[in-house]
C-alpha positions in Angstrom: 0.3 40.1 -35.7 0.0 42.6 -38.8 0.9 45.9 -40.3 -1.6 48.5 -40.7 -3.4 48.7 -44.1 -3.1 52.5 -43.8 -0.5 54.6 -45.0 1.9 55.5 -42.0 1.7 58.9 -40.6 4.8 60.1 -42.0 3.8 59.5 -45.4 0.1 61.1 -44.9 1.4 64.6 -45.9 2.7 63.1 -49.2 0.4 63.3 -52.2 -1.6 60.4 -53.4 0.3 58.1 -55.4 -1.2 57.2 -58.9 -3.8 54.5 -58.8 -4.3 54.8 -55.1 -7.6 56.3 -55.4 -8.9 53.8 -57.9 -7.6 51.2 -55.5 -9.5 52.2 -52.7 -12.6 52.6 -55.0 -11.9 49.1 -56.3 -11.5 47.7 -52.7 -14.9 48.9 -51.7 -16.8 47.8 -54.8 -15.2 44.5 -55.0 -14.5 43.5 -51.4 -16.7 40.2 -51.3 -16.5 39.7 -55.1 -14.2 36.2 -54.8 -16.3 33.4 -53.1 -15.0 30.5 -51.1 -15.0 28.1 -54.0 -13.2 30.2 -56.1 -10.4 31.1 -53.3 -9.9 27.2 -52.8 -9.4 26.6 -56.7 -6.9 29.5 -56.9 -5.2 28.2 -53.6 -4.9 24.9 -55.4 -3.1 26.5 -58.5 -0.7 28.6 -56.3 0.1 25.4 -54.3 0.8 23.7 -57.5 3.0 26.3 -58.8 4.9 26.7 -55.3 5.8 23.0 -55.1 5.8 22.6 -59.2 3.4 19.9 -59.2 2.3 19.2 -62.9 -1.1 17.9 -62.6 -4.2 18.8 -64.5 -7.2 18.5 -62.1 -10.9 19.0 -62.2 -12.0 22.2 -61.1 -15.5 21.3 -59.5 -15.5 21.9 -55.6 -15.9 18.2 -54.9 -12.6 17.5 -57.1 -10.8 20.5 -55.5 -11.5 19.1 -52.0 -10.3 15.6 -53.2 -7.2 17.2 -54.8 -6.4 18.8 -51.5 -6.7 15.6 -49.8 -4.7 14.0 -52.1 -1.8 16.4 -51.9 -2.0 16.5 -47.9 1.1 15.1 -46.2 -0.8 12.2 -44.4 -2.1 10.6 -47.4 1.3 11.3 -49.0 2.8 9.6 -46.0 0.8 6.6 -46.1 1.8 6.1 -49.8 5.3 6.3 -49.1 4.9 4.0 -45.9 3.5 1.3 -47.9 6.0 1.8 -50.8 8.6 1.1 -48.2 7.1 -2.0 -46.9 6.5 -3.4 -50.4 10.3 -2.7 -51.1 11.4 -4.2 -47.6 9.4 -7.1 -48.3 12.6 -8.4 -49.9 14.3 -8.9 -46.6 11.7 -11.5 -45.4 11.3 -13.4 -48.7 13.4 -16.5 -50.0 16.4 -16.1 -50.1 15.8 -13.7 -47.0 17.6 -12.1 -44.0 14.9 -13.3 -41.7 12.3 -15.9 -43.6 8.7 -15.3 -42.7 6.0 -17.7 -43.8 4.9 -17.3 -47.4 1.3 -16.5 -46.4 2.6 -13.6 -44.4 4.6 -11.8 -47.0 1.9 -12.5 -49.6 -0.6 -11.0 -47.5 1.3 -8.0 -46.6 2.0 -7.3 -50.4 -1.5 -7.9 -51.4 -2.4 -5.3 -48.9 0.2 -2.8 -50.5 -1.3 -3.4 -53.8 -4.8 -2.8 -52.4 -3.5 0.7 -51.0 -1.6 1.4 -54.3 -5.0 0.7 -56.2 -6.9 3.1 -53.7 -4.3 5.9 -54.3 -4.6 5.4 -58.2 -8.2 5.3 -57.8 -8.1 8.7 -55.6 -6.1 10.2 -58.4 -8.6 9.3 -60.9 -11.3 11.1 -59.1 -9.3 14.5 -59.4 -8.0 14.4 -63.0 -10.1 14.3 -66.0 -10.7 10.7 -67.4 -9.0 11.5 -70.8 -5.9 12.8 -69.1 -5.7 10.1 -66.5 -5.6 7.2 -69.3 -3.1 9.3 -71.2 -0.7 9.4 -68.6 1.9 6.8 -68.9 3.0 6.6 -65.3 -0.8 5.5 -64.5 -0.7 3.1 -67.1 2.6 1.6 -65.6 1.3 1.4 -62.1 -2.2 -0.6 -63.5 0.2 -2.9 -65.3 2.6 -3.5 -62.5 0.0 -4.4 -60.2 -1.8 -6.6 -62.5 1.5 -8.4 -63.3 2.6 -8.6 -59.8 -1.1 -10.2 -58.7 -0.7 -12.8 -61.7 2.8 -13.6 -60.5 1.8 -14.1 -56.9 -0.9 -16.3 -57.9 1.1 -18.5 -60.2 4.1 -18.6 -57.6 1.9 -19.8 -54.7 0.1 -22.4 -57.0 3.5 -23.7 -58.0 5.1 -23.8 -54.4 2.2 -25.5 -52.9 2.4 -28.2 -55.7 6.1 -28.9 -55.1 7.4 -27.2 -58.1 10.2 -24.6 -58.3 9.1 -21.2 -59.1 10.6 -17.6 -59.5 9.2 -14.4 -58.1 10.1 -12.4 -61.3 7.5 -9.5 -60.5 9.8 -8.1 -57.7 11.9 -6.2 -59.9 8.7 -4.3 -60.7 8.5 -3.0 -57.0 10.8 0.0 -57.6 8.3 1.1 -60.4 5.7 1.9 -57.6 8.2 4.2 -56.2 8.9 6.0 -59.3 5.5 6.3 -61.2 3.6 7.5 -58.3 2.7 11.6 -58.4 4.8 12.4 -55.4 8.2 10.8 -57.0 8.1 13.4 -59.8 11.8 14.2 -58.7 12.9 10.6 -59.4 10.8 10.6 -62.6 12.7 13.6 -63.9 16.0 12.2 -62.9 15.0 9.1 -65.3 13.8 11.2 -67.7 16.7 13.2 -68.0 18.8 10.1 -68.2 16.5 8.7 -71.0 17.0 11.7 -73.1 20.7 12.0 -72.5 21.2 8.3 -73.6 20.9 8.8 -77.3 23.6 11.4 -77.2 26.2 9.7 -75.1 25.8 6.3 -76.9 28.1 7.5 -79.8 30.7 8.1 -77.6 30.2 4.8 -75.7 29.9 2.7 -78.9 33.4 4.4 -80.0 34.7 3.6 -76.7 33.7 0.0 -77.1 35.2 -0.2 -80.5 38.3 1.0 -79.1 38.7 -1.7 -76.6 37.7 -4.6 -79.1 40.4 -3.3 -81.3 43.0 -3.1 -78.5 41.7 -6.5 -77.4 42.4 -7.9 -80.7 45.8 -6.4 -80.9 46.5 -7.9 -77.3 45.4 -11.5 -78.6 47.7 -11.2 -81.6 50.6 -9.8 -79.5 50.6 -12.4 -76.7 48.8 -15.5 -77.6 51.5 -17.4 -79.2 53.9 -16.7 -76.6 52.3 -19.1 -74.2 52.5 -16.9 -71.2 50.7 -17.8 -67.9 49.2 -15.8 -65.1 50.0 -15.8 -61.4 47.5 -18.6 -60.8 48.9 -20.5 -63.7 46.0 -19.7 -66.4 46.8 -19.0 -70.0 47.7 -15.4 -70.3 45.6 -13.5 -73.0 44.8 -16.8 -75.1 41.2 -16.2 -75.4 39.6 -13.2 -77.2 36.5 -13.0 -74.7 38.9 -13.3 -71.8 41.0 -10.8 -73.4 38.1 -8.1 -73.8 36.9 -8.6 -70.4 40.4 -8.1 -68.8 41.1 -4.9 -70.9 37.8 -3.6 -70.2 38.5 -4.3 -66.4 41.8 -2.3 -66.9 39.8 0.8 -68.0 38.6 1.0 -64.5 42.0 0.3 -62.9 40.8 -2.5 -60.8 43.4 -5.1 -62.1 46.4 -2.6 -62.3 49.2 -3.6 -62.6 48.3 -7.4 -62.3 47.2 -7.7 -65.7 50.1 -6.4 -67.3 52.8 -8.1 -65.0 53.1 -11.5 -66.9 53.9 -9.5 -70.3 56.0 -6.8 -68.3 58.3 -9.8 -66.9 59.2 -10.8 -70.3 59.9 -7.4 -71.7 59.7 -3.9 -70.6 58.4 -2.9 -74.1 55.2 -4.9 -73.6 54.5 -2.0 -70.9 53.9 0.4 -73.6 51.1 -1.5 -75.1 49.0 -1.2 -71.8 50.2 2.5 -71.2 49.0 3.4 -74.5 45.7 1.3 -73.8 45.2 3.3 -70.7 45.9 6.8 -72.1 43.5 6.3 -74.8 40.5 4.5 -73.0 40.8 5.4 -69.4 41.6 9.0 -69.4 40.8 10.5 -73.0 37.6 8.3 -73.4 36.4 8.4 -69.7 37.1 12.3 -69.7 35.3 12.7 -73.1 32.4 10.7 -71.8 32.1 13.0 -68.6 32.2 16.0 -70.9 29.6 14.7 -73.3 27.5 13.4 -70.2 27.7 16.9 -68.4 27.0 18.7 -71.7 23.8 17.1 -72.7 22.5 16.3 -69.5 22.6 20.1 -68.7 20.8 21.0 -71.9 18.1 18.5 -71.0 17.9 19.6 -67.6 17.6 23.2 -68.8 14.7 22.1 -70.9 12.9 20.6 -67.8 13.4 23.5 -65.7 12.1 25.8 -68.4 9.1 23.6 -68.4 8.7 23.9 -64.8 8.7 27.7 -65.1 6.3 27.8 -67.6 3.9 25.3 -66.0 4.6 27.3 -62.9 3.6 30.5 -64.7 0.6 29.0 -66.3 -0.7 27.8 -62.9 -0.3 31.3 -61.4 -2.0 33.1 -64.5 -5.0 30.6 -63.9 -5.2 31.8 -60.1 -4.7 35.3 -61.0 -7.9 34.8 -63.6 -9.8 33.5 -60.9 -9.1 36.4 -58.5 -8.7 39.3 -60.7 -11.0 42.4 -60.7 -11.2 45.4 -63.0 -9.4 48.4 -62.4 -9.5 50.8 -65.1 -8.3 49.0 -68.4 -6.2 46.7 -66.4 -6.9 43.8 -64.1 -5.7 43.4 -60.4 -6.0 41.1 -57.2 -7.2 43.1 -54.1 -5.0 42.9 -50.9 -8.0 41.2 -49.0 -8.4 38.7 -51.5 -4.6 38.1 -51.6 -4.2 37.6 -47.7 -7.3 34.9 -47.9 -5.4 33.3 -50.6 -2.0 33.2 -48.6 -3.8 32.0 -45.6 -5.1 28.9 -47.3 -1.9 28.1 -49.3 0.6 28.8 -46.3 -1.5 28.7 -43.1 1.7 28.2 -41.2 3.4 31.7 -41.7 2.4 34.5 -39.2 0.5 37.6 -40.4 3.5 39.7 -40.1 5.3 37.5 -42.7 2.5 37.9 -45.0 2.3 41.5 -44.5 6.0 41.5 -45.6 5.5 39.4 -48.7 2.6 41.8 -49.5 4.9 45.0 -49.1 7.4 43.2 -51.7 4.7 42.9 -54.2 2.9 46.0 -53.6 5.8 48.1 -53.6 3.8 51.5 -54.1 1.0 50.3 -51.5 -1.8 50.7 -54.1 -3.8 48.1 -52.1 -3.9 45.8 -55.1 -1.1 44.0 -57.6 -1.0 43.2 -61.0 -0.4 40.1 -62.7 3.2 40.3 -63.1 3.4 40.8 -59.3 1.2 38.0 -58.5 3.2 35.6 -60.5 6.0 36.3 -58.0 4.0 34.9 -55.0 5.1 31.1 -55.7 8.8 32.2 -55.7 8.2 34.2 -52.5 6.5 31.4 -50.6 9.4 29.3 -51.2 12.0 31.7 -49.6 13.2 30.6 -46.0 12.3 33.8 -43.9 13.2 34.0 -40.4 11.0 36.4 -38.2 12.5 37.4 -35.1 11.4 39.7 -32.2 13.7 41.4 -29.5 13.7 39.9 -26.1 15.4 40.8 -22.8 17.5 38.6 -21.0 16.1 36.7 -18.1 18.7 37.9 -15.6 18.2 41.5 -16.9 14.7 41.5 -15.9 15.4 39.9 -12.4 18.7 41.7 -11.6 19.0 44.7 -14.1 21.5 46.4 -12.0 23.8 43.4 -11.8 23.4 42.1 -15.4 24.1 45.9 -16.8 27.0 46.5 -14.6 30.7 47.1 -16.4 31.7 43.7 -15.1 28.9 41.8 -16.7 29.1 44.0 -19.9 32.7 43.3 -20.1 31.6 39.5 -19.8 29.2 39.6 -22.4 31.4 41.6 -24.8 34.3 39.1 -24.3 32.2 36.1 -24.9 30.8 37.5 -28.2 34.1 38.6 -29.3 35.8 36.4 -32.0 39.0 35.8 -29.8 36.6 33.7 -27.4 35.9 31.3 -30.3 39.2 30.9 -31.5 40.4 30.2 -27.8 38.0 27.5 -27.6 39.2 26.1 -31.1 42.5 25.9 -29.8 41.4 24.0 -26.6 39.3 21.7 -28.8 42.4 20.8 -30.9 44.5 20.0 -27.9 41.9 17.9 -26.3 41.8 15.9 -29.7 45.6 15.4 -29.3 44.9 14.2 -25.6 42.2 11.8 -26.7 44.6 10.2 -29.3 46.9 9.2 -26.4 46.8 6.5 -24.0 43.5 6.8 -22.0 44.8 4.6 -19.1 47.5 7.4 -18.3 46.2 8.8 -15.3 47.3 12.5 -16.5 44.9 12.0 -19.5 42.3 10.8 -17.4 42.6 13.9 -15.2 43.0 16.1 -18.3 39.4 15.0 -19.6 37.7 16.2 -16.6 39.6 19.5 -17.2 38.7 19.9 -20.7 34.9 18.9 -19.8 34.9 21.7 -17.1 36.2 24.0 -19.7 33.5 23.3 -22.2 30.6 23.5 -19.2 32.0 27.2 -18.7 31.7 27.7 -22.5 28.1 26.9 -22.6 27.2 28.8 -19.4 29.0 31.9 -20.4 27.1 31.9 -23.9 24.1 31.4 -21.9 24.9 34.3 -19.8 25.8 36.5 -22.9 23.0 35.5 -25.2 19.4 35.4 -24.6 18.7 31.5 -24.2 15.8 31.5 -26.5 18.0 32.9 -29.0 20.8 30.7 -28.2 18.7 27.8 -28.9 16.7 29.3 -31.7 15.5 27.3 -34.4 18.4 27.9 -37.1 21.1 27.8 -34.4 22.6 24.6 -35.4 26.1 24.8 -34.0 24.8 26.0 -30.6 22.5 22.8 -30.4 25.4 20.7 -31.8 27.7 21.9 -28.9 25.3 21.6 -26.0 24.3 18.0 -27.2 27.9 16.9 -27.5 29.1 18.4 -24.3 26.0 17.2 -22.0 26.1 13.6 -23.8 29.7 13.7 -22.9 29.3 14.6 -19.2 26.8 11.9 -18.9 28.8 9.4 -20.4 32.0 10.3 -18.2 29.8 10.4 -14.9 28.5 6.9 -15.8 31.7 5.6 -16.7 33.3 6.8 -13.5 30.5 5.7 -11.3 30.5 1.9 -13.0 34.1 2.0 -12.3 34.1 2.9 -8.9 31.5 0.3 -8.2 34.0 -2.3 -9.2 34.0 -5.2 -11.5 33.5 -3.1 -14.6 35.9 -3.5 -17.4 34.2 -2.6 -20.6 35.6 0.5 -22.6 32.4 0.9 -24.7 30.9 4.1 -22.6 34.4 5.6 -22.6 34.8 5.0 -26.2 31.4 6.7 -26.8 32.4 9.7 -24.9 35.8 10.0 -26.8 34.1 9.7 -30.0 31.6 12.5 -29.2 34.4 14.7 -27.9 36.0 14.4 -31.2 33.1 15.5 -33.2 33.7 18.8 -31.6 36.3 19.3 -34.2 33.6 19.7 -36.9 32.9 22.9 -35.1 36.0 24.2 -35.9 35.2 24.1 -39.7 32.6 26.9 -39.0 35.4 29.2 -37.7 37.0 29.3 -41.5 35.0 31.2 -44.0 36.1 28.8 -46.8 35.3 25.8 -45.0 32.2 27.1 -43.9 31.2 28.0 -47.4 31.9 24.6 -48.4 30.1 22.8 -45.7 27.0 24.8 -46.3 27.0 24.4 -50.0 27.2 20.6 -49.1 24.3 20.9 -46.6 22.2 22.7 -49.4 22.8 20.1 -51.9 21.5 17.2 -49.6 18.0 17.4 -51.0 19.1 17.1 -54.5 21.9 14.2 -53.5 18.9 12.3 -52.0 17.0 12.3 -55.0 20.0 10.4 -56.9 20.5 8.5 -53.7 16.8 7.3 -54.6 17.6 6.7 -58.1 20.5 4.5 -57.1 18.4 2.6 -54.5 15.9 1.9 -57.3 18.5 0.6 -59.7 20.3 -1.5 -56.9 17.0 -3.1 -55.9 16.6 -4.2 -59.5 20.0 -5.8 -59.9 19.9 -7.0 -56.4 16.5 -9.0 -57.4 18.1 -10.4 -60.4 21.1 -11.3 -58.7 19.5 -13.1 -55.9 17.5 -15.3 -58.7 20.6 -16.0 -60.6 23.3 -16.7 -57.9 21.5 -17.4 -54.5 22.9 -20.4 -52.7 25.9 -20.5 -55.0 28.4 -19.1 -52.2 28.1 -19.6 -48.8 29.6 -18.0 -45.8 30.4 -20.0 -42.7 31.3 -17.6 -40.1 34.5 -15.7 -39.3 35.8 -18.6 -37.1 34.2 -21.5 -38.6 36.4 -24.8 -38.6 34.3 -26.1 -41.5 36.6 -27.5 -44.3 34.1 -26.1 -47.0 34.6 -22.6 -45.4 38.0 -22.4 -47.2 36.0 -22.4 -50.5 32.9 -20.8 -49.8 30.9 -24.1 -49.8 31.6 -24.4 -53.4 34.3 -26.9 -54.7 34.3 -24.8 -57.8 36.2 -21.9 -55.8 38.9 -24.1 -54.4 42.4 -22.4 -55.4 40.5 -19.1 -56.7 41.3 -15.9 -56.2 37.8 -15.1 -54.5 38.2 -17.7 -52.0 41.8 -16.7 -51.1 40.7 -12.9 -50.5 38.2 -14.4 -48.2 35.3 -12.8 -50.2 32.4 -15.6 -49.3 30.1 -13.0 -47.4 30.0 -11.2 -50.8 27.1 -13.0 -52.3 23.5 -12.8 -53.3 21.8 -14.8 -50.6 19.8 -12.2 -49.3 18.5 -8.5 -50.2 21.1 -7.0 -47.6 24.1 -8.9 -48.5 23.1 -7.9 -52.2 23.1 -4.5 -51.6 26.5 -4.4 -49.7 27.9 -6.6 -52.9 26.5 -3.9 -55.6 28.1 -1.2 -53.2 31.3 -2.8 -53.4 31.0 -3.3 -57.4 30.0 0.6 -57.5 33.5 1.4 -55.7 35.1 -0.7 -58.5 38.2 -1.8 -56.5 38.5 -5.7 -57.0 35.0 -6.1 -58.9 36.7 -8.2 -61.5 37.6 -10.6 -58.8 34.2 -10.7 -57.4 32.5 -11.1 -60.9 35.2 -13.9 -61.7 34.0 -15.7 -58.5 30.4 -15.9 -59.6 31.6 -17.1 -63.2 33.3 -19.9 -61.6 30.0 -21.2 -59.7 27.9 -20.3 -62.6 28.8 -19.7 -66.4 30.9 -17.6 -68.4 27.8 -15.6 -69.1 27.6 -14.4 -65.7 30.2 -11.7 -66.6 27.2 -9.9 -68.8 25.4 -9.1 -65.3 28.6 -7.5 -63.7 29.6 -5.6 -67.0 25.9 -4.3 -67.4 25.6 -3.3 -63.8 29.3 -1.3 -64.3 27.8 0.5 -67.6 24.5 1.5 -65.9 25.5 2.4 -62.6 29.3 3.6 -62.8 29.6 4.9 -66.2 26.4 6.4 -66.8 24.4 7.2 -63.5 27.5 8.0 -61.3 28.7 10.5 -64.5 25.4 12.1 -64.7 25.1 12.4 -60.8 28.7 14.3 -61.1 27.4 16.4 -64.0 24.4 17.6 -61.8 26.3 18.2 -58.5 29.2 20.2 -60.7 26.3 22.6 -62.1 24.5 22.6 -58.8 27.7 23.1 -56.9 28.8 26.2 -59.0 25.6 27.8 -58.3 25.5 27.3 -54.6 29.2 28.2 -54.1 28.8 31.4 -55.7 26.5 32.3 -53.0 24.5 34.6 -55.2 20.7 35.3 -54.4 17.8 34.9 -56.7 16.1 38.0 -58.1 13.2 37.2 -55.8 15.5 37.2 -52.6 17.0 40.3 -53.5 13.7 42.1 -53.8 12.6 40.7 -50.4 16.0 41.8 -48.7 15.7 45.2 -50.3 12.0 45.7 -48.9 13.1 44.4 -45.3 16.1 47.3 -45.1 13.6 49.8 -46.7 11.0 49.0 -43.9 13.9 49.1 -41.4 13.1 45.5 -40.1 16.4 43.8 -41.0 18.6 42.0 -38.7 21.3 44.7 -38.7 25.0 44.5 -37.3 24.1 47.2 -34.7 21.5 45.2 -33.1 22.5 42.7 -30.4 22.0 39.6 -32.2 21.9 37.7 -28.8 18.7 39.3 -28.2 16.7 38.2 -31.3 14.8 35.2 -31.3 12.6 33.5 -34.0 8.8 33.9 -33.0 6.0 31.9 -34.4 2.6 34.1 -34.2 0.1 32.8 -31.5 -2.9 34.5 -29.9 -0.8 35.2 -27.1 2.1 37.0 -29.0 0.1 38.5 -31.7 1.1 42.3 -31.7 -2.3 43.1 -33.2 -2.9 46.2 -35.3 0.0 48.4 -34.1 1.8 51.3 -36.0 4.9 50.8 -37.8 7.0 52.5 -35.8 6.2 50.3 -32.8 6.4 47.3 -35.0 9.9 48.1 -36.3 11.4 48.5 -32.7 10.1 44.7 -31.8 10.3 42.6 -35.0 13.2 41.8 -37.5 13.3 39.5 -40.6 16.1 38.0 -42.3 16.4 35.5 -45.0 17.8 32.2 -43.1 20.3 31.1 -45.9 20.6 30.5 -49.6 18.4 27.4 -49.4 15.2 26.2 -51.0 12.2 24.5 -49.5 12.2 22.3 -52.9 14.7 20.8 -55.3 12.6 22.5 -58.3 13.5 26.2 -56.6 17.3 25.2 -56.7 16.8 23.7 -60.3 15.1 27.3 -61.4 17.6 29.3 -59.7 20.7 27.4 -61.5 19.2 28.5 -64.8 17.3 31.7 -63.6 19.9 33.9 -66.0 19.0 32.0 -69.1 15.3 31.9 -68.3 12.7 34.4 -69.5 9.5 34.0 -67.7 8.1 37.2 -69.3 7.7 35.8 -72.6 4.4 34.4 -73.8 3.6 31.1 -71.9 2.8 28.2 -74.2 -0.4 26.0 -73.6 -0.3 23.1 -71.3 0.0 20.7 -74.6 3.0 22.9 -75.8 4.6 22.7 -72.6 4.9 19.1 -72.5 6.0 18.9 -76.1 9.2 21.3 -75.7 12.6 20.2 -76.5 16.0 21.6 -76.1 16.1 22.4 -79.7 13.2 24.7 -79.6 15.6 27.3 -77.4 18.7 28.9 -79.0 21.8 28.1 -77.1 23.2 30.7 -75.0 26.6 32.0 -76.3 29.6 31.1 -74.6 31.4 33.8 -73.2 34.4 34.5 -70.9 31.8 36.1 -68.2 29.5 32.9 -68.3 32.4 30.5 -68.4 33.5 32.0 -65.1 
């Protein structure tokens, strides 16, 4: 399915456009100028630019084949699989959720290390030797593999001879997740954090100094008054205890408990704590977030600038391979361009390729220059939906009936906003009934009424809309409603059948049915524009959030391994209904009468990887984190506080604030709903061709079409094609997080500037670019 290469009949009478004659001559003279090897090399550069891969690779045909295999989804999938297997081994090693024999876990880990070595050797075959050994992430992977092997051997020898041993190399496992080429998003996040740390260190040191000074004042203010806590312990009599308690107060986890012994003596003592909270919790923490946001954005923009320069450098390399002489300038022919796009993105149909070509070759010269060619990488990252008009099956079978006045009235009613609002009200009323007593016969009968109304809704929508359009790929809410209703129907039928058969008393199926029905309340969100904007913004930010979720998992894993080695077996959970006397103090006499045991926190321990992760999440939430830390201090040593304070600083103060800074910046961009310059050009060309998803077209008859040999429209003229095909940009979404990052700073980047060399790009810093002046417009 392709648009014609010739000028449409309506334009044939127009005079030839400048450059068109030379373009035709250029096409005739250079049709076979580019060979397959050159095309594959150019395709490798364009693919790197599309996915922002910063890899220097060999340009020989053999190396290109290796490089294409290296970037193939299957080899990347295998690498991710073994990374996950290596990480999940922690569930089956001592201390384990389910303990496997040592030889099993050791064998599996050895296989994982072997696969990592093969992957690294594969990478060494596609990159120049000098570049490979200069890359820090390759050295890190090699060192991690060697240290893990040494630790495995030493551990096995010690265990076999009855000596205690520690598997310290397990903390290195997340490094494989970070340092392989596929994990560039995680590396960028860590690199940005590393670059931001020097700037925020000054604020953090000043904050610690403030807490230390307040702690000294508290010691002098309360130590000689012989006050006691609720547990009978001395109150603020030791400087280290005071320092820890006031640090906890910054997080508000022990407020107002820490103040009460002094407050009970005199209300005036509360002034000290109020001033402390204002200065440290509100002022310093707000200042910390502001500094993090400002510096992180600065370094992130520098990273994005590097991405843009690197992408342009790759596209220029591809252009230089494909270019042919056109007078005094160089250009890329349409035939070479189409062959290139088929190699880079074979999944897109020919009509989609033709649309992209029309965007680049706006004057239909038959060739494009360097500036237009560079835009190809951005065009390939735009999610375009291609649609074809379809006739409703009922209209084919019974045209008179389907096109009758009554039938058309039904269709107009279903497509009207009032129909949707009516069912939104029904959903709310249904939720009220679900909140009632399900044993009430009235509510039980009402459920069948509501279920019948939902089925009628789906059937009416399928009657008014073409079924393939209704269940098209991007019709999320239609799929959501149908799945929920069908699942609720099946659950209700099964529940009724089991009850009628007798001997059935379980409420599980009925509860699942109710939960499914309640989920339909989410559908109401789509009825309100502001809610819809917020929801779409959150959905678009999911890829970015997943990157930072991966970062948190890496940090959690390291702290979990350290925590298991330091605290395993110190605290035991005996079960919810255990009658063992030791259950009251978590199996450790040191916890008798402690707040940790009184709060029944025994299950919060480091006895396996799963419980460790849950405990670390609880510490991230902050509430009662000091009580958890105090429990582990009682069963070990006072220095155990260092572990929990470091975790709080790294995760809660640094990582969470950086995550908030990124989400804030990304949310501002997404919420504005502004399209990028390339998206605007695509929309403009779609409208110029008269192939947009216009309002006067019945949207119910448009379905997404993926080109096959059966539905290829062939070489037909523009007029016929316009009547059958429609294009639209699905939404402001991005195939990669890098595309979102570029869009965030699009207004401040100047890609048309002279592109630095690869070495200069790697050495760019934020200070190399003048800051954008702050004005009222860019603040808004």
